[in-house]
Each structure stands twice: as structure tokens, then as C-alpha cells.
C-alpha positions, 0 to 999 in steps of 0.5 A: 552579876552585870550590877556588880561590875558596874559597881566594881569599874565606878560605872556612871550609869547601867543599862541592863540588856538581853532578858530571856524570852522565858522569863517575860518581866523586868527581873527584880533587883536584889535588895543590896542592889537598891542602893547603888551609886549609879542609875540602873536602866532596863532596855527595851526594843527601839530605846534609844539611850542617851547620857541626858535620859539615862536618869529618866529611864532608871525612873521608868523602871516602876512603870515598865514592870507594870507591863509585866505584872507580878502577883507578888502583891496580894494586898489589893490596896498595896497593888493599886497604890503601887500602879497609881504611883507607877502611872502618875511617874510615867506619865510625867516623864513621858510628857516629852515626846520622842524621848527614848525614840529617834525619828524614822524617815520612811520613804 
């Protein structure tokens, strides 16, 4: 529902939040939502989103989904290829320290 609202209002991006504790994985996007004209990111705890990192956050979806594995892929080779690609993408994107976190002052 959030994605259709974002599309109707011509949003520049959409960050999805508030996932159910009973559904411990990143919700899959519907087929019709795969070609949206804006980036879709999934928020996580302590994430700090800015206009400059939303596209990067959207590209992390495949890597974040590895934290909540599904058993949909029965083909071991396809599963391994998916994991390797997500890992490569995550390492490339997360090479910049503090990209999604703010500095915390400890006294």
C-alpha cells in the first residue's frame, strides 16, 4: 500500500518501516513494484537516511535479505549465486564507514 501511495504522489523515494515482529524478514516486493520510478529502501534499527544515501540504501536490499533467509530457492547453485552477489554488493556499498549511522557521543 505504501508503494502505491508513493507512486501516486510522485515521490522521489520511499523508505519502508514498521515490519511485524511475527514476520522476521524483509517483505518481498510485488512484481508490479519492481520497476518503480523511485528507489525503495527498507529501514533498519538506528539507520540514518539522508537524500544522499537513499539510493545506496535501496541497493542494499538484497544484502539485507540475507539476514532473514527464505527457503524459496531450492536450487543450491542459484542460492549460492544470490548470496555471493548480495555479499559483493554489500561490501562495495558499506566500504564507507558511518554511511547509515550517526556518531554517538559517550560520556
